[in-house]
C-alpha positions as CSV (number, residue, x, y, z in Angstrom):
1,M,0.0,0.0,0.0
2,S,1.4,3.4,-1.0
3,N,2.2,5.8,1.7
4,K,2.5,8.7,-0.7
5,K,0.3,11.7,-0.2
6,K,-2.1,12.8,-2.9
7,V,-2.4,16.1,-4.7
8,F,-5.4,17.3,-6.8
9,I,-4.7,20.1,-9.2
10,K,-7.2,22.1,-11.2
11,T,-5.7,24.2,-14.0
12,Y,-7.4,27.2,-15.6
13,G,-6.5,29.0,-18.8
14,C,-3.6,28.8,-21.2
15,Q,-1.1,26.2,-22.3
16,M,1.5,28.0,-20.2
17,N,-0.6,27.1,-17.1
18,E,-0.9,23.5,-18.3
19,Y,2.9,23.3,-18.6
20,D,3.4,25.0,-15.2
21,S,1.0,22.6,-13.6
22,E,3.0,19.6,-14.9
23,K,6.2,21.2,-13.4
24,L,4.5,21.7,-10.0
25,V,3.3,18.1,-9.9
26,L,6.8,16.9,-10.7
27,D,8.2,18.9,-7.8
28,L,5.5,17.3,-5.6
29,E,6.3,13.8,-6.9
30,K,9.9,14.3,-5.8
31,N,8.5,15.0,-2.3
32,H,6.4,11.8,-2.1
33,Y,3.1,13.1,-3.5
34,Q,1.2,11.5,-6.3
35,Q,-1.5,13.1,-8.5
36,T,-5.1,12.1,-8.0
37,G,-8.2,12.9,-10.0
38,D,-10.5,12.7,-7.0
39,I,-10.4,15.8,-4.8
40,Q,-11.9,13.8,-1.9
41,D,-8.8,11.7,-1.7
42,A,-6.4,14.6,-1.8
43,D,-4.0,15.7,0.9
44,M,-3.3,18.9,-1.1
45,V,-5.4,20.9,-3.5
46,L,-3.8,23.3,-6.0
47,L,-5.7,25.8,-8.1
48,N,-3.5,27.0,-10.9
49,T,-5.4,30.1,-12.0
50,C,-5.9,32.5,-14.9
51,N,-6.7,36.2,-14.7
52,I,-7.4,37.0,-18.4
53,R,-11.2,37.0,-18.3
54,E,-13.6,39.1,-16.2
55,K,-14.5,37.8,-12.8
56,A,-11.6,35.3,-12.8
57,A,-10.8,36.0,-9.2
58,E,-14.4,35.6,-8.1
59,K,-14.6,32.2,-9.7
60,V,-11.5,31.2,-7.8
61,Y,-12.9,32.4,-4.5
62,S,-16.1,30.5,-5.3
63,E,-14.1,27.3,-5.9
64,L,-12.1,27.9,-2.7
65,G,-15.3,28.1,-0.8
66,R,-16.2,24.7,-2.1
67,I,-12.8,23.2,-1.3
68,K,-13.0,24.6,2.2
69,K,-15.8,22.2,2.9
70,F,-13.4,19.3,2.4
71,K,-10.9,20.9,4.8
72,D,-13.7,21.2,7.5
73,H,-13.6,17.4,7.5
74,K,-9.9,16.9,6.9
75,A,-8.0,19.5,9.0
76,D,-4.5,18.6,7.5
77,L,-5.6,19.2,3.9
78,K,-3.3,21.8,2.3
79,I,-4.8,24.3,-0.1
80,G,-2.7,26.4,-2.5
81,V,-3.4,29.0,-5.1
82,T,-0.9,29.5,-7.9
83,G,-1.0,31.3,-11.3
84,C,-2.0,34.8,-12.3
85,V,-4.9,35.3,-9.8
86,A,-2.4,34.4,-7.1
87,Q,-0.1,37.1,-8.4
88,A,-2.9,39.7,-8.8
89,E,-4.7,39.1,-5.6
90,S,-1.7,38.2,-3.4
91,S,-2.4,38.3,0.3
92,E,-6.0,39.4,-0.3
93,I,-6.6,35.6,-0.8
94,F,-5.7,34.9,2.8
95,V,-8.1,37.6,3.9
96,R,-11.0,36.4,1.9
97,Q,-10.4,32.7,2.3
98,P,-8.4,31.9,5.5
99,A,-8.4,28.2,4.7
100,V,-5.7,28.7,2.0
101,D,-2.3,27.7,3.2
102,F,0.0,29.1,0.5
103,I,0.0,31.4,-2.5
104,V,2.6,31.2,-5.3
105,G,2.8,33.6,-8.3
106,P,4.1,32.5,-11.7
107,Q,7.4,34.2,-11.2
108,S,8.2,32.2,-8.0
109,Y,7.6,28.6,-9.1
110,H,11.4,27.9,-8.8
111,K,10.7,28.3,-5.0
112,F,8.1,25.6,-4.9
113,P,10.3,22.9,-3.5
114,E,11.1,25.3,-0.6
115,I,7.4,26.0,-0.1
116,I,6.7,22.2,0.1
117,S,9.4,21.9,2.8
118,K,7.8,24.7,4.8
119,L,4.4,23.1,4.6
120,K,5.9,19.9,5.9
121,D,7.2,21.9,8.9
122,G,3.7,23.1,9.6
123,E,4.0,26.6,8.2
124,R,0.9,28.4,6.9
125,N,0.1,31.6,5.1
126,I,3.2,31.2,2.9
127,I,3.2,33.7,0.1
128,E,5.7,34.0,-2.9
129,T,4.7,36.6,-5.5
130,S,7.9,38.6,-6.0
131,F,9.3,39.3,-9.4
132,Q,12.9,38.0,-9.7
133,A,13.6,37.8,-13.4
134,S,17.1,36.4,-13.0
135,D,15.8,33.4,-11.0
136,K,12.7,32.7,-13.1
137,F,14.0,29.6,-14.9
138,K,16.2,28.2,-12.0
139,S,15.4,25.1,-10.1
140,I,12.4,24.2,-12.3
141,A,11.8,20.5,-12.7
142,S,12.3,19.0,-16.1
143,L,9.4,17.4,-17.9
144,A,11.9,15.0,-19.7
145,G,10.8,12.2,-17.4
146,K,7.2,12.4,-18.6
147,P,7.1,10.2,-21.8
148,K,4.6,11.4,-24.3
149,P,4.7,12.2,-28.1
150,S,4.2,16.0,-27.8
151,A,5.6,18.2,-25.1
152,F,5.3,21.9,-24.1
153,V,8.6,23.7,-23.3
154,T,8.5,27.2,-21.8
155,I,11.2,29.3,-23.4
156,Q,10.0,32.8,-22.5
157,E,7.7,34.5,-20.0
158,G,6.2,37.9,-19.4
159,C,5.3,40.7,-21.7
160,D,6.6,44.2,-22.4
161,K,3.9,45.2,-24.9
162,F,1.3,46.6,-22.4
163,C,-1.8,46.3,-24.5
164,T,-4.4,48.4,-22.8
165,F,-6.8,45.5,-22.2
166,C,-4.3,43.0,-20.8
167,V,-3.2,42.0,-17.3
168,V,-0.3,39.8,-18.3
169,P,2.5,42.4,-17.8
170,Y,1.3,42.9,-14.3
171,T,0.9,39.2,-13.4
172,R,3.7,37.6,-15.4
173,G,6.2,40.4,-15.3
174,K,8.5,41.7,-18.0
175,E,9.8,39.6,-20.9
176,V,12.4,37.1,-19.7
177,S,14.0,34.5,-21.9
178,R,15.5,31.1,-20.9
179,S,19.0,30.1,-22.0
180,Q,19.2,28.2,-25.3
181,R,21.4,25.7,-23.6
182,D,18.8,24.8,-21.0
183,I,16.0,24.7,-23.6
184,L,17.9,22.4,-25.9
185,N,19.1,20.1,-23.0
186,E,15.5,19.7,-21.8
187,I,14.3,18.9,-25.3
188,R,17.2,16.4,-25.9
189,E,16.3,14.6,-22.7
190,S,12.6,14.6,-23.7
191,A,13.5,13.2,-27.1
192,K,15.2,10.2,-25.4
193,K,11.9,9.5,-23.7
194,G,10.0,9.4,-26.9
195,V,8.9,13.0,-27.5
196,K,8.7,13.7,-31.2
197,E,7.0,17.2,-31.2
198,V,7.9,20.2,-29.1
199,I,5.6,23.2,-28.6
200,L,7.6,26.2,-27.5
201,L,5.7,28.4,-25.1
202,G,5.8,32.0,-24.1
203,Q,3.4,34.9,-23.5
204,N,5.2,36.5,-26.5
205,V,7.2,33.5,-27.6
206,N,8.6,35.1,-30.8
207,A,10.1,37.9,-28.7
208,Y,12.6,35.3,-27.4
209,N,16.1,36.7,-27.1
210,F,18.8,35.3,-24.8
211,E,22.2,36.9,-24.9
212,G,21.8,37.8,-28.6
213,I,20.3,34.5,-29.7
214,S,17.1,35.2,-31.5
215,F,13.9,33.1,-31.7
216,S,14.6,32.1,-35.3
217,S,18.2,31.1,-34.3
218,L,16.8,28.9,-31.5
219,I,14.5,27.2,-34.0
220,Y,17.3,26.4,-36.4
221,S,19.3,24.9,-33.6
222,L,16.3,22.9,-32.4
223,A,15.7,21.5,-35.9
224,E,19.1,19.8,-35.7
225,I,17.9,17.4,-33.0
226,N,17.2,14.4,-35.2
227,E,14.6,12.7,-32.8
228,I,12.4,15.8,-32.9
229,K,10.2,15.6,-35.9
230,R,7.8,18.5,-35.3
231,I,8.3,22.1,-34.0
232,R,5.4,24.4,-33.0
233,F,5.2,27.6,-30.9
234,M,2.6,29.8,-29.3
235,T,1.6,32.6,-28.6
236,S,3.1,35.0,-31.1
237,H,2.8,38.8,-31.5
238,P,2.8,40.4,-34.9
239,R,5.4,42.9,-33.8
240,D,7.9,40.1,-33.4
241,M,7.3,38.3,-36.6
242,T,10.7,39.0,-38.2
243,D,11.7,38.2,-41.8
244,E,14.2,35.7,-40.4
245,L,11.4,33.8,-38.6
246,I,9.2,33.9,-41.7
247,T,12.1,32.5,-43.8
248,A,12.5,29.7,-41.2
249,F,9.0,28.4,-42.2
250,G,10.3,28.0,-45.7
251,D,13.7,26.5,-44.7
252,I,12.6,24.1,-41.9
253,P,10.2,21.3,-42.8
254,K,10.0,20.4,-39.1
255,L,8.5,23.8,-38.4
256,M,4.8,23.0,-38.7
257,P,2.6,25.0,-41.1
258,F,0.3,26.3,-38.4
259,L,0.6,29.7,-36.7
260,H,-1.5,31.2,-33.9
261,L,-1.1,34.9,-34.5
262,P,-3.5,37.1,-32.5
263,V,-4.6,40.3,-34.2
264,Q,-7.5,41.3,-31.8
265,S,-9.2,43.7,-34.2
266,G,-9.3,44.5,-37.9
267,S,-9.6,48.2,-37.2
268,N,-6.4,50.4,-37.2
269,R,-8.2,52.9,-34.9
270,I,-9.0,50.2,-32.4
271,L,-5.5,48.6,-32.7
272,K,-4.0,52.0,-31.8
273,S,-6.3,52.4,-28.9
274,M,-5.3,48.9,-27.7
275,N,-1.6,49.9,-28.0
276,R,-1.0,46.8,-30.2
277,G,1.9,48.5,-32.0
278,H,1.0,47.4,-35.5
279,I,-1.6,48.1,-38.2
280,V,-3.9,45.7,-40.1
281,E,-1.9,46.1,-43.3
282,E,1.3,44.9,-41.5
283,Y,-0.6,41.9,-40.2
284,V,-1.8,41.0,-43.7
285,E,1.7,41.4,-45.1
286,I,3.0,38.9,-42.5
287,V,0.3,36.4,-43.6
288,N,1.1,36.9,-47.3
289,K,4.8,36.5,-46.7
290,L,4.3,33.3,-44.8
291,R,2.0,31.9,-47.5
292,S,4.6,32.7,-50.1
293,V,7.3,30.6,-48.3
294,R,5.0,27.9,-47.0
295,S,1.9,27.4,-49.3
296,D,0.2,24.9,-46.9
297,I,0.4,27.2,-43.8
298,C,-2.8,28.0,-42.0
299,F,-3.6,30.6,-39.4
300,S,-5.4,30.9,-36.0
301,S,-6.1,34.2,-34.2
302,D,-7.7,35.9,-31.2
303,F,-10.3,38.6,-31.5
304,I,-11.8,41.0,-28.9
305,V,-15.2,42.2,-29.8
306,G,-16.8,45.4,-28.3
307,Y,-13.6,47.0,-27.1
308,P,-14.5,50.5,-25.7
309,G,-15.1,52.9,-28.6
310,E,-15.6,50.2,-31.2
311,T,-18.0,51.5,-33.9
312,D,-20.0,49.7,-36.5
313,K,-17.3,50.6,-39.0
314,D,-14.5,49.3,-36.7
315,F,-16.4,46.0,-36.3
316,Q,-17.0,45.7,-40.1
317,E,-13.3,46.1,-40.6
318,T,-12.7,43.1,-38.3
319,I,-15.2,41.1,-40.5
320,D,-13.3,42.3,-43.6
321,L,-10.0,41.1,-42.2
322,C,-11.4,37.7,-41.4
323,E,-12.8,37.4,-44.9
324,Q,-9.4,38.4,-46.4
325,V,-7.2,36.1,-44.3
326,E,-9.6,33.1,-44.0
327,F,-8.6,31.6,-40.7
328,A,-8.5,27.8,-40.1
329,Q,-9.7,28.5,-36.6
330,A,-9.9,31.4,-34.2
331,Y,-10.9,32.4,-30.7
332,S,-13.2,35.4,-30.1
333,F,-14.5,37.0,-26.9
334,N,-16.5,40.0,-25.8
335,Y,-14.3,42.7,-24.3
336,S,-13.8,42.0,-20.6
337,S,-12.6,44.9,-18.4
338,R,-9.6,44.0,-16.2
339,P,-9.0,46.1,-13.1
340,G,-5.9,48.2,-13.3
341,T,-5.6,48.2,-17.1
342,P,-5.8,51.5,-19.1
343,A,-8.9,50.2,-21.0
344,S,-10.8,49.7,-17.7
345,R,-11.0,53.5,-17.4
346,K,-12.9,53.7,-20.7
347,E,-16.6,53.7,-21.1
348,E,-17.9,50.3,-22.1
349,L,-20.2,49.5,-24.9
350,D,-23.8,48.1,-24.4
351,E,-23.7,44.4,-23.5
352,N,-26.4,43.5,-26.0
353,L,-24.4,45.2,-28.8
354,K,-21.3,43.3,-27.8
355,K,-23.2,40.0,-27.8
356,T,-24.7,40.7,-31.2
357,R,-21.4,41.6,-32.8
358,L,-19.7,38.5,-31.2
359,H,-22.4,36.3,-32.6
360,I,-21.8,37.7,-36.1
361,L,-18.1,37.2,-35.9
362,Q,-18.3,33.7,-34.4
363,D,-20.7,32.7,-37.1
364,L,-18.2,33.7,-39.7
365,L,-15.2,32.1,-38.0
366,S,-17.2,28.9,-37.5
367,K,-18.0,28.8,-41.2
368,Q,-14.3,29.4,-42.1
369,Q,-13.3,26.6,-39.8
370,S,-15.8,24.3,-41.4
371,T,-14.6,25.2,-44.9
372,F,-11.0,24.5,-43.9
373,L,-11.9,21.1,-42.4
374,N,-14.0,20.1,-45.4
375,E,-11.2,20.9,-47.7
376,Q,-9.2,18.1,-46.0
377,K,-11.7,15.4,-47.0
378,N,-10.2,12.8,-49.4
379,T,-6.7,14.2,-48.8
380,Q,-3.8,12.5,-47.1
381,H,-1.9,13.9,-44.1
382,K,0.9,12.9,-41.8
383,V,-0.5,12.6,-38.3
384,L,1.3,12.3,-35.0
385,F,-0.8,10.2,-32.7
386,E,-0.8,11.5,-29.2
387,K,-3.3,9.4,-27.2
388,V,-5.9,6.7,-27.1
389,G,-9.3,7.8,-28.1
390,R,-12.7,7.3,-26.3
391,G,-14.0,4.6,-28.7
392,I,-12.8,1.0,-29.1
393,D,-9.4,0.9,-30.8
394,E,-9.5,4.6,-31.4
395,Y,-6.4,6.8,-31.6
396,V,-6.2,10.6,-31.7
397,G,-3.5,12.7,-33.3
398,R,-2.9,15.9,-35.2
399,T,-2.1,16.8,-38.7
400,E,0.7,19.1,-39.6
401,Q,-1.9,21.9,-39.7
402,F,-2.9,21.0,-36.1
403,S,-6.3,19.6,-36.9
404,P,-7.4,16.7,-34.6
405,V,-7.7,13.3,-36.3
406,T,-9.3,10.1,-35.1
407,V,-8.6,6.7,-36.6
408,V,-9.5,3.1,-35.7
409,N,-6.6,0.6,-35.5
410,K,-6.0,-2.6,-33.7
411,E,-2.3,-1.9,-32.9
412,N,-1.3,0.9,-30.5
413,I,0.1,3.8,-32.6
414,V,0.6,6.4,-29.9
415,G,3.9,8.2,-30.5
416,Q,4.0,7.3,-34.2
417,I,3.6,9.5,-37.3
418,K,1.3,7.8,-39.8
419,K,-0.1,8.8,-43.2
420,V,-3.9,9.1,-42.9
421,E,-6.5,9.6,-45.6
422,I,-9.4,11.8,-44.3
423,N,-12.8,10.3,-45.0
424,S,-15.1,12.3,-42.8
425,V,-15.4,15.7,-41.1
426,M,-16.8,16.5,-37.7
427,A,-17.6,19.9,-36.2
428,H,-14.1,20.5,-35.0
429,S,-12.1,17.5,-36.1
430,L,-11.4,14.9,-38.7
431,K,-11.7,11.1,-39.1
432,G,-9.7,8.9,-41.4
433,D,-8.0,5.6,-42.3
434,L,-4.4,4.7,-42.1
435,K,-2.7,4.3,-45.4
């Protein structure tokens, strides 16, 4: 019978948080914890939080109230809050929910082993939310021991762009890049464990620059690792899409033909108000350049609808941009005011107007995604299979353009790249047969 303690972790938000959660769990495993999917069995509960959307903090407090009920019956249960709500709310979390034992911001995860030790010694009300850029990537557990076909690797954190609607510069700090040596070492170790695809992560991943080594240079170096067959990255900013990086898409077959490149709005007036630092024409030029060097590349984006001051003309320009680019997929949201940001001081639009515009945009984006997926029918794609599916003998993977694909096969093909002919299209995915 195992005498290990159990940790339940709930992760909100982006891929960066998913990656961070895996790192935190590895630190806990080194300290005789094991992960559980049942909160009632847990000796520790971690909420790894996101602060991008409105009322994010209130949702966390609501969840903490629910978790407190478990602590009422299990006094030694440890409760921790990590992530961007932890950074933004800081000690206020202890005030509003005294059941919480520790708070850790994203810039302090390297101190997590020390926090675990303090918890073992009976300490409570532990808080680590300081910004120490030079220490950010120190003492972070490697994910190389986690065998899986596709792996996230954080190479950059923070943001210096200060878009008027965004809290990331305040919760994740300034842009900090990890050393190329550490990145490549982690990826080499992961490759030995069977990883075939790496997804490089950063709030502004293409802003990566470590001691003069640019993002494109890092990708060229990464491409030399033979065991790694696919390279992806997210999330990018148009301001950092250099010609060298665009050229890399044409030079490096391993660099997959899919790019998530948020634009937020198709209106130059709104982009200026958002402090995005680029105009629509520059965004379109990037798209056209990429298509000229990689004809099969497809694009994803983010859109904010109903930003303060957005007129019918501004919104129509967003629609026009979508029709011009033709996105394979995209994420769109109504504007959500975040406390402390410059945009929060602006007068908001009517909620019904925002909802109407969002519905119009999402309808267009949904049709574009459907068109893209239907174009894949009766074509062949190389698919990296990542996991077992829900059905009998089902396996799920992704095409080079990042579309999910399901096939049925008697033999386990997880971790393999197989040619698949697409025979049917679902709402957001594809089905096919091995060739």
